[in-house]
C-alpha positions as CSV (number, residue, x, y, z in Angstrom):
1,X,50.7,125.5,93.5
2,X,53.4,128.1,92.6
3,X,57.0,128.0,93.7
4,X,57.9,129.2,97.1
5,X,59.2,132.7,96.6
6,X,62.0,134.6,98.4
7,X,63.9,131.6,99.7
8,X,67.1,133.4,98.9
9,X,67.1,136.8,100.6
10,X,70.6,137.7,99.8
11,X,73.8,136.4,98.5
12,X,77.2,137.8,97.6
13,X,80.9,137.3,96.8
14,X,83.4,139.1,98.9
15,X,87.2,139.5,99.5
16,X,88.8,141.3,102.4
17,X,85.3,142.6,103.4
18,X,84.9,144.1,100.0
19,X,81.7,142.9,98.2
20,X,82.5,142.1,94.6
21,X,79.0,140.9,93.6
22,X,75.7,140.8,95.4
23,X,72.1,139.8,94.9
24,X,69.3,141.3,97.0
25,X,65.8,139.9,97.2
26,X,64.3,143.3,97.9
27,X,65.0,144.1,101.6
28,X,67.7,146.8,101.8
29,X,68.4,145.9,105.4
30,X,70.0,142.7,104.2
31,X,73.1,144.7,102.8
32,X,73.9,146.0,106.2
33,X,73.2,142.7,107.9
34,X,75.5,141.0,105.3
35,X,78.3,143.4,105.9
36,X,78.2,142.8,109.7
37,X,78.3,139.0,109.1
38,X,81.2,139.3,106.6
39,X,83.2,141.3,109.3
40,X,82.8,138.5,111.7
41,X,83.1,135.6,109.2
42,X,84.3,132.5,111.2
43,X,88.0,131.7,110.7
44,X,89.4,128.2,110.3
45,X,86.2,127.0,108.5
46,X,85.6,125.8,105.0
47,X,81.8,126.4,105.4
48,X,79.7,127.5,108.3
49,X,75.9,127.7,108.9
50,X,73.9,129.4,111.7
51,X,70.1,129.7,111.9
52,X,68.6,132.7,113.8
53,X,64.8,133.2,113.7
54,X,63.5,132.1,110.4
55,X,66.6,132.9,108.5
56,X,69.7,130.8,107.7
57,X,73.2,132.3,107.3
58,X,75.6,130.4,105.2
59,X,79.4,130.9,104.6
60,X,81.6,129.1,102.0
61,X,85.2,130.2,102.6
62,X,87.8,129.5,100.0
63,X,91.4,129.3,100.6
64,X,92.1,132.1,98.1
65,X,90.5,134.7,100.5
66,X,87.1,134.8,98.8
67,X,83.9,134.3,100.9
68,X,80.6,133.3,99.3
69,X,77.8,134.3,101.7
70,X,74.0,133.8,101.6
71,X,71.0,134.6,103.6
72,X,68.1,132.1,102.9
73,X,64.9,130.9,104.4
74,X,65.0,128.2,107.2
75,X,63.0,125.8,105.0
76,X,66.1,125.1,103.0
77,X,68.5,122.4,104.1
78,X,72.1,123.1,104.7
79,X,73.2,120.7,102.1
80,X,71.1,122.6,99.5
81,X,72.4,125.9,100.5
82,X,76.0,124.6,100.3
83,X,75.6,123.3,96.9
84,X,74.1,126.7,95.9
85,X,77.1,128.5,97.3
86,X,79.4,126.0,95.5
87,X,77.7,126.6,92.2
88,X,78.0,130.4,92.9
89,X,81.8,130.0,93.5
90,X,82.3,127.9,90.3
91,X,80.4,130.5,88.2
92,X,82.0,133.4,89.7
93,X,85.5,132.0,89.1
94,X,84.5,131.1,85.6
95,X,83.4,134.6,84.7
96,X,86.4,136.2,86.5
97,X,88.9,134.0,84.4
98,X,87.0,134.8,81.3
99,X,87.1,138.6,81.9
100,X,90.3,139.1,83.6
101,X,92.6,141.7,82.1
102,X,95.6,140.8,84.2
103,X,96.9,138.5,86.8
104,X,96.4,140.8,89.8
105,X,93.4,141.1,92.0
106,X,93.3,144.8,91.1
107,X,92.9,143.8,87.4
108,X,90.0,141.5,88.3
109,X,88.3,144.3,90.2
110,X,88.5,146.4,87.1
111,X,86.5,143.9,85.2
112,X,84.1,143.2,87.8
113,X,81.3,145.0,86.0
114,X,81.5,142.4,83.1
115,X,81.6,139.6,85.8
116,X,78.5,141.0,87.3
117,X,76.5,141.1,84.1
118,X,77.4,137.5,83.4
119,X,76.4,136.4,86.9
120,X,72.9,137.8,86.9
121,X,71.3,135.1,84.6
122,X,73.3,132.3,86.3
123,X,72.4,133.4,89.8
124,X,68.7,133.7,88.7
125,X,68.8,130.2,87.5
126,X,70.5,128.9,90.7
127,X,67.9,130.6,92.8
128,X,65.0,129.2,90.8
129,X,66.5,125.8,91.1
130,X,66.8,126.3,94.9
131,X,63.2,127.4,95.0
132,X,62.1,124.2,93.4
133,X,64.1,122.1,95.8
134,X,62.3,124.1,98.7
135,X,58.9,123.5,97.0
136,X,59.5,119.7,96.8
137,X,60.6,119.5,100.4
138,X,57.5,121.5,101.4
139,X,55.3,119.1,99.4
140,X,57.0,116.1,101.0
141,X,56.4,117.4,104.5
142,X,52.7,118.1,103.7
143,X,52.3,114.5,102.4
144,X,53.9,113.1,105.6
145,X,51.7,115.2,107.8
146,X,48.6,114.0,105.7
147,X,49.6,110.4,106.1
148,X,50.1,110.7,109.8
149,X,46.7,112.4,110.2
150,X,45.0,109.6,108.4
151,X,46.8,106.9,110.4
152,X,45.7,108.6,113.6
153,X,42.1,109.0,112.5
154,X,42.0,105.3,111.7
155,X,43.4,104.2,114.9
156,X,40.9,106.4,116.8
157,X,38.0,104.9,114.9
158,X,39.3,101.4,115.6
159,X,39.5,102.0,119.3
160,X,36.0,103.4,119.5
161,X,34.0,100.3,118.5
162,X,34.8,98.1,121.5
163,X,33.7,100.9,123.8
164,X,30.2,101.1,122.2
165,X,29.2,97.6,123.4
166,X,26.8,97.1,126.3
167,X,27.0,94.6,129.1
168,X,24.3,91.9,129.3
169,X,22.5,90.9,132.4
170,X,24.8,88.2,133.2
171,X,27.9,90.4,132.9
172,X,26.1,93.0,135.3
173,X,25.4,90.2,137.8
174,X,29.0,89.0,137.7
175,X,30.2,92.5,138.1
176,X,28.0,93.0,141.0
177,X,29.2,89.7,142.7
178,X,32.7,90.7,142.1
179,X,32.1,94.1,143.6
180,X,30.7,92.5,146.8
181,X,33.6,90.1,147.1
182,X,36.1,92.9,146.8
183,X,34.2,94.9,149.4
184,X,34.4,92.1,151.9
185,X,38.1,91.6,151.3
186,X,38.7,95.4,151.9
187,X,36.7,95.2,155.2
188,X,38.7,92.2,156.4
189,X,41.9,94.0,155.5
190,X,40.8,97.0,157.3
191,X,40.0,95.0,160.5
192,X,43.4,93.3,160.4
193,X,45.1,96.7,160.0
194,X,43.3,98.0,163.0
195,X,44.5,94.9,165.0
196,X,48.2,95.4,164.0
197,X,48.8,98.8,165.8
198,X,47.7,97.3,169.1
199,X,50.1,94.5,168.8
200,X,52.8,96.7,167.6
201,X,52.1,99.1,170.5
202,X,52.4,96.3,173.1
203,X,55.7,95.1,171.6
204,X,57.0,98.6,171.6
205,X,56.2,99.1,175.3
206,X,57.8,95.8,176.2
207,X,60.8,96.8,174.2
208,X,61.0,100.1,175.9
209,X,60.8,98.6,179.4
210,X,63.6,96.1,178.5
211,X,65.8,98.9,177.3
212,X,65.2,101.1,180.3
213,X,66.1,98.2,182.7
214,X,69.1,97.4,180.8
215,X,70.2,101.1,181.0
216,X,69.7,101.1,184.8
217,X,71.7,98.0,185.3
218,X,74.6,99.4,183.2
219,X,74.5,102.7,185.1
220,X,74.6,100.9,188.5
221,X,77.5,98.6,187.3
222,X,79.4,101.6,186.2
223,X,79.0,103.5,189.6
224,X,80.1,100.4,191.5
225,X,83.2,100.1,189.3
226,X,84.2,103.7,189.7
227,X,83.7,103.4,193.6
228,X,85.9,100.4,193.8
229,X,88.5,102.1,191.7
230,X,88.5,105.3,193.9
231,X,88.9,103.1,197.1
232,X,91.8,101.2,195.6
233,X,93.5,104.6,194.6
234,X,93.0,106.0,198.2
235,X,94.4,102.8,199.9
236,X,97.4,102.8,197.5
237,X,98.2,106.5,198.4
238,X,97.8,105.8,202.2
239,X,100.2,102.9,202.0
240,X,102.7,105.0,200.0
241,X,102.6,107.7,202.7
242,X,103.1,105.2,205.6
243,X,106.0,103.6,203.8
244,X,107.5,107.0,203.3
245,X,107.1,108.0,206.9
246,X,108.5,104.7,208.2
247,X,111.6,105.1,206.0
248,X,112.1,108.7,207.3
249,X,111.8,107.3,210.9
250,X,114.3,104.6,210.3
251,X,116.7,107.1,208.8
252,X,116.5,109.5,211.8
253,X,116.6,106.7,214.5
254,X,119.4,104.8,212.7
255,X,117.3,101.6,212.5
256,X,115.9,100.7,216.1
257,X,118.4,102.6,218.3
258,X,115.7,104.9,219.4
259,X,113.7,102.1,220.9
260,X,116.8,100.9,223.0
261,X,117.3,104.2,224.7
């Protein structure tokens, strides 16, 4: 089986959203997609990965402002892609130091063509190595799936054997007797369940009568208490009125002088 192809769709080196080196696997739409991703590269990260659809986007962000970006197939693990970007960073810096004609960033840009020529075989070798890693991971996955299939087939064959056996006459007779006994128990339980509602209904009726009689007694006692209370209030009011009139009469007559005259 050949190597898995096109695992690396695109990779590049950029700084300040300016692409200094890029590799494209053949799809020209990758360049526009990479430009959009680099414009929105996540800040405060040393590296960042995100999987959308069947593609994985990886960022390796250096402290010197350089961003190493790759679009790969989802079959590749993040650890493998991170190592790929780290190797790309190391090779790019090595080539840049070798061909730099000055200490400034502009001087390095002037020699970027020489850097690109040196990176082409290096990146090709890195991609081939990454494809071998993807092929190995794919073979391991197929081996695991094959082993799981064999185990499931063996377990299914082992469970079929006991089900193929037939009962003898003695087993059939025992099963029939057991069925009859179970049926008798069910009938008995059904009869008992039919008796239970009648008992519960009688107890319910008795309880209802008891509750209604207790309510009647409580109502009559409450009415009697209210009537007594009302009589007491009326008598108290009458007594207060009589005492008031008697006091007025005493004040007018100056005691009992009215009776003497």
